[in-house]
N, C-alpha and C positions, 0 to 999 in steps of 0.2 A: 547543479549538474544533474543530468538525468541518469546516466549510467556510467560508472567507471569501475573497471576491474570486474565487477559483478553486476548481475541484472536483477536485483531484488526490488521490492517495493516497500517504502516506508510510509505509512499513512500521513497525509498531509497536514502540516501545522499551520496546521500549524501554519495553513498553507505554510505556515511557518516553515516548513522545514525541508529544505533540500539538504537534509542533514547528512546523509551518508556520504557526501562528497565522493571520494574515490571508491565508492562501492555500492551501488545499488541506488535505485530511486528511493529517496527518502522523503516522504511527505507526511505532514501531520495536519489533520484537518481542523480548521477553525470553524466552529459552529456559525450559522448564519446570524447576522445582526437582526434583532427584533425590529429595528427601525427601518430596515431596508426592504425594498422589493415587495411592498404590500399588495400590489395589484395582482389578483388571480384571474381576472377576466379582462375587461377593457378591450383594447384594439387587438390583442393577441388571442382572443377567445376562439375565433374561427380557426386560426392556424393551430391553436392548442388542442383542438379536438380532431385535427386532420382534415385538411381541405380536399375538395374533389371527391371522386367516388372511390369505393373500396374500403377495406377494413383499416382501422387506425388504432394505435396504442400510444397513450400519452403518459409520460412519466414526469412528475414534479421533481425538479432538482433545485438545490438551494443556492446555486451559484452559476455565474456565466463564465464562458471560456474566454471571452474577449474576441475581437474581430479577426485576429490572426492566430492560426493554429500551426504549430510546427511539430510533426510527429517524432522528430528526434529529440526535442527539448521539452515537450509537454510534461509537466510534473505535478499539476494540481489534479484533484479528484475528477473535476468535471471536464477538463481537457483530456484526461486519460479515458474518461467514459466515451467521449466523442471519437477518439482514436479507435476505441474498441468496436464502435459501430461501423466505421468505414474502412478500417484496415484489418488484415489478418496476420497471425503469426504462423510460423512453421508448424508448431504444435503447442498444446497446453499441457502443463503438469498440474494436476489437481492437488488439493491439500493432502489427500491420502496417498499421493505418490503415483497414482495411475496417470497414463499418458493418453491424450487424444490428439491424433494427427489432423492437421487442417490443410495447409499447403504441402507439407511434407508427406511422403509415403512411408519413409523410414529414416532413422538416424542410428547408425550402428558403429560400435568401436571395433578396432582391430584387436587381435589377441593380446598384443603388448600394451594396448591402451593409448598408443601414441598417435593413432590416426582415427578420426571419426568420419564416416562417410554419410552424407546427406543425399537422399533421393527425393526429388519432387514427384508429386502425382502427375501422370501424363495428361495432356490436353487441357490444362488449366488456362483460364483467360482472365485478364484484368477487366474492369468494368467497361472499357472501351472496345473489348474484343481482341486486343493484342495478347499474344501468348506470354505466360509466366515462365521464365527460364532461370537457369543457374546464374546468368549474368545479372539478373535482378537481385538475387541473393547476395552475390559478391558486392554489387554496387551498394546495397543497403548496409551491409556490415562495414564496408570501407567508410561510408558516410558516418556511421555510428562511431567508428574508431577516430575519425577526424574530430568529431564533436567531443568525445571523451573516450579514453581507452577501454573499450568493452572486452575485446577478446585477448585477455592477458592471463597467463597462468604462471604463478610464482614470479610475478614481475616481468615475465618474458612474453612477447607476442605470439599469438597463434597465427599460422599462415594458412592461406586458402589456395586451393588449386582446382580449376574447373576441369572435370573429367569429360563431361559431355553436356548437352543442353539441359539435362535434368539432374546432374550429379555434381556435387562439390565435395572435395576432401579437405578436412581440417587437420593440419599437422601441429601437434602439441610439442612444446619443449620438454615437458614431463607429463606423466599420467595425471589426470585431474578428474575427481568424482563430480565436480560442480560444472564442468564444461557443458554437460547436457542441458542444464537449466539456463546457462548463459544465453543459449540460443532459443529460449522458449517464449512464453506468451507476451512479455511486454516489449519484444523487439518486432515491430510491425514491418513486414516486407513491403517495399516500395517499388513502383515501376520506374525503371531507369529511363525509358523513352519519354516519360512525362516530366520527371524532376530534373534530369540532367540538362535539357535545353532551357529550363526555367532559370537555372543558376542559383536557385535558392529552394529551401524546403519550407519556407513560410507560405502558408495558404491564406489568402484574403477571403474569408468566408462570405463577405458581402458581395464579392465579384466572381469568385471561382468555384467550380465544381471539380474537385480533384479526382483524377483517375485513381481507382482504389481496388482492393480485393476483399473487402469485408462484406457482411451480409446486407448492408445498406449503403446508399450513396447520399451525400449531402444534397438536399433539394432547395431549402430556403433557410435563411438565418436573419433574425431581427435582434439587434444588439439589446441585451438585457431582457428579452422577451421569450424567444424560443428558438430551437433548432429543429428543422424538419428534415426527415430522411425518407427516401423512396428505395424500395428493395432492388438489390443488385441481381440481375438474372444470371450472372456468371459466378456467383458465390461458390466456392469450392465444396461446401457441404450441402449444396442444394438451395434452390430459390426459397426465400422466406415465405411463411404462411401469411403473415400480416403485410399489407401493402405499404403502410406508412407508419413510421415511428416519429413521435414528437417528444423532445426534451423541453419541457416548459419551465422557465425560470421563475420560481416563487420562493423568495428568500425568507419570508415570514412564516414560521411554522403554523401559527394559528390559521393563516390564510390558506396554507397548503392543505391542512387537514379538512377544512371546510370545502375546498375544491374537490377533494377526494370524495367526501360524503355527498356532494351535489352532482357527482358524475362528470365534472369538468376535466378531471384527470383520472387515470386508471391505477396509478401506483405512486407510492410515497414512502420515504424512509423515516420511520418514527425514531425519536431519540430517547424517550423516557417511557416507562411503563404506564404512567398516567395518560399519555396520549393514545393508548390503545383501548381505553374504555369504550368509545363509540363503536369499536369494531369487534369486540369480543362477543361471542355468541350471536353474531350477526351473519346471517346466511348470504348476505350480499358481498362479503369480503372474506379474504383469506389472509392469515398472518403467518409469516415465515421468519423464524428466529434462527440465525446462523452465525457461525464464527468466521471472522476474517483472518484469524491467526495474528491479530494485533496484540502487541505487548504494551500495556500501560506501565509507567515506571515513575519513580522518584530517583533523581540522581544527585549525588553530592558533587561539589565543585572542588577538586583537589588544588586548583589554582588559588582559591580563597585562603587567606591567612587563618581563617577559623576552622578549616578542614584539613589541616596538615597532619594531625595525629590520628593514626589508624584506630587506636583504642577509643578515642573520642567519637569517631565516625561509627564504630560498632555500637557504642552506647546510644547514639541517636537512633540506630535501627532497632535496638532492643526496646526502645520506648514506644515503638509503633505497633499497630495492629492492622495488618493489611485487610483483614476481613471487614473491620469497621470502616476503613477508608473506602473500600470498594462498595460496601453497602450504602455509605453516605452518598456516593456518586451515582449509583445505578439502582438503588432502592430494592431490588429483588435479585436473589442469586440466580434466577433464570436468565438474567441478562449479563452475567459474567462468570468466568472461571478464575479461581485464584491460581497464581503461578509463582514459582520460586527460582527461576533461572531466566536468562536472556532469551531463551526459546519459548514460543507459545506451547502450552500443554498438549496441543494437538499434534505437535511435530514428532516424527518418529524417533528423533534423537533426544527428546526431552528426558532428562534424568536428574531428579533432585535427591536421589538416594543418599549421596554423601555430601550434599550441599548444606551449608549453614543457612538455615531458614530464618534466623533471627526472630524466633517466636517471642512474643512480647514478655518481657521480664523487667518490670519497673525498677525493682531494687538493683538489679545488675546494671540497668541503664544509668541510674543515679551514681553508682560506684564508678563506672567507666567515664562519665562526663564530669565528675567532680573536679573542680579547679579549671575547667575549660570555659570557653565562651558561653555567656548566658543570653546573648542577643544574636539571633540569626535572621536571615530573610529567605523566603522561598519565592521563586519566580514561576509564573504560570500564565496561560493565556487568559486575559481578562474576559474575552468573549466566550470562553468555554465554561458553561455552568458546571459540568462534571468536575473539571479541574479545580474550580473555585470551591466546590464541596470537599474535594480531597484536601485542599490546602487548609480549609477551616478545621477539618478533623485532625490533620497533622499538627496544626497550631495548638489544638486542645491537648493532644497526647504529649507533646513536648512541654507544654505548660505544666503538665502534671509532674514533671521532673525538674521544674524550676528554670526552663529555658523559654525565653520570650521569642516568638516567631513573628516577624513582620511580614504581612502578605503583600506581595509585589506582583500584581496583575498587570500585564503589559500587552500591547498589540502584537500581532504576529510578526511584523517586520522587526520590532525590537527584540522579540524572543529569538528569532533566527540569528540576528546580528550578535547577540550576547552568546548564544550557543556555539556559533561557528568561530568566535574569537577565542582561541585557546589561552590567551593571556588575560582574558576578562576575569577579574576577581571581585566584581561588584555584587555577585549573588552567591549564596551559600548552597542552596538547593534549588532544583527545578523539577517541574512535572512535564511529562511528554508522553509520546507513544509512537510506535512504528510498526510497519508491516514490511518484512524483508524477503519473503519468498519461502521456498520449501527446503532446499539444501542448506544445511547448517553453516556451510562455508560462506553463504551470502551475508552472514552476520559479522564476519571477520572485520570489515571496515570500521564497524562501530567500536571495536575493542583492541584492534591491532595497531601498535605504534608504527608498523611498516605501511599502514594504509591511512585511513582518515583519523582513527583514534578519537572518535567523537566524544567518548566519555573520559578521555585524558588519562588513560592508563600508561604505565611505563614498565612493562613486564616482558623482557626479551624471551623468557621461557614460554610465555603464553603465545607470543608471536611465532615462535618455532613450532609450537603445537598446531597452530592454525595451518601452517604450511604442510606439516607432516600429515595432518588429518585429510587434507584435500588430495594428497597424492596416493592415499589408500582408497582403492576403488571398491573393495568388498564392504558391504553395508555393516555386517556384524563386526568386522575388524575396526571400523571407524568409530563405533559406538563408545568404547572405553576412552578413546582419545577426546571425543567431545564431552563425555562425562567429566573428564579431568579438567577441561577448559571451563565448564560450567562451575565446577567446584572452586577453581582458582580465582575466577572473576568474583564470585560471591565472597571469598575470603578477604578481598580488598575493601569491602564495605564502601564502595563508591556507587555501585548500581543496585538499586532496590526494586526488583520487579514486583508489580502488584497483581498482575493477571491479565486476562484477555476479556475485554468487553465484547458483546455480541452486537450484530446489526439486526434490525427488525424491519422487514419489508411488509407493508400493508398493500394489498392488491385487490382490485375488483374481481369478484368471482367469475365474471364473464371471460377473464383471461385464463387460458388453460396452458398446460404443459410447463408450468413454472419450474418444477423440480427437474424435468428433462432439460430445460434450457440452462439450468445450473445457477446456483447462488455462490458468488465468489468475492474475494477481497477487492476493494477499490471500485470495480465496475458494477457491482451488485448482480447484474444478470450477465452470465457468461456469453450466451449465444442467443441473441434476440430472434434469430431466424426460426427458432424452435417454438416460440410462443404462438398460441392460437387465440382467436377471438370468437366468442359466441354472441351473435347479435340478438 
């Protein structure tokens, strides 16, 4: 499911993971297969460097979107990246909480917090020249709600009322601090006059050029090779500087880095510090290391017979050293931040002051696990080198207290199936990660029994705190409530946060304005229209 109740983002498993079910887009990214997609040049070389005249920016991506794109249901990293190029949101909320309006001019709450009024910028046009109106906003949100219930607050629907062609009122059943983010970046506004007659939101990218409102329009697509976009002259934030953007599909990392060094592509996302060696102290390239607000974790499976005892679970956690685990995975502390709660450390509401951190204590671990199971298994993505390194480190650390850990690397589909099946007791522990958004209430579906309860908690008191915290609109008043939630969740010894790994974009020095364009979760570059090229 793409969005239910909330509109967060969980990094893909994963492509494995549309895990957040009734709450947020939850995706966990599986690394590219070393065996797949080794061609960096070949028949796509011309398109990969931008055909025709004018400036071109080529980005090497590690996966294909497939021939059909649906902006309502896209949930993998690369499908979302394409949506980000051709569609626009009402506004962005940055990781630091600042707001950038795109199609919207303002979004303001009434004094009692029960009505939010959205105003669109005047004179906006879709890529085909038709006007952007309030009808498009209502049409898009209704379509989202039919796909999955997006606009719900405390399990009750939010109603919409068109005030005029540029204004929509949202009527809430109760005040909600998270409503502002529900309508933000990952809900793309769609043109009613294009999609309604189609009768479907599926776009055949081999045959169609969808009407859109993003910085670029789809121009060409070759399955498994590239996606090419041309700039949209009607983009709300102004016409793009670069004429053509190409997403070139290169799944093999060695091939991708060679393509970057040879000038066949302009940008590529590195995954390990070792891959940066050719680019360090190299005036032809710039390196950008940034956080996505992703939380890497190990979770216990309370459904497993081996994990029923809370003291035993706590003993397992006391045996672990998250610093060693993250170091094993990412090699250098510059590529990760340690974390102690379900929120990423960059989040305004992150608070581990009263949280049990389970600092490694081998003797305590032995005491708490004495008499308990001595054979466990840990599930992780077989294709994810970082998770494999984490699993090996966990295996060694639990081995030190006499517990044998079987490594269970699986493919993404098997990972997702096991994770989503709440009755599955075939694994004891698992490794994963998510990106859920800015507002802390967007994380509720992961831990609330009234929502998805992805980590299989059963704490009505925590469920009530989630509801209470979302109804408090003052930021300072919300903080102690979320601090308490963070503490209570860690007390259960089911979810073990490891920290936030960072993303590293390597980009040709001829590409300018990268920081102005913005580096963000999932999509990597927030607004491609702001990039410049020096030939």
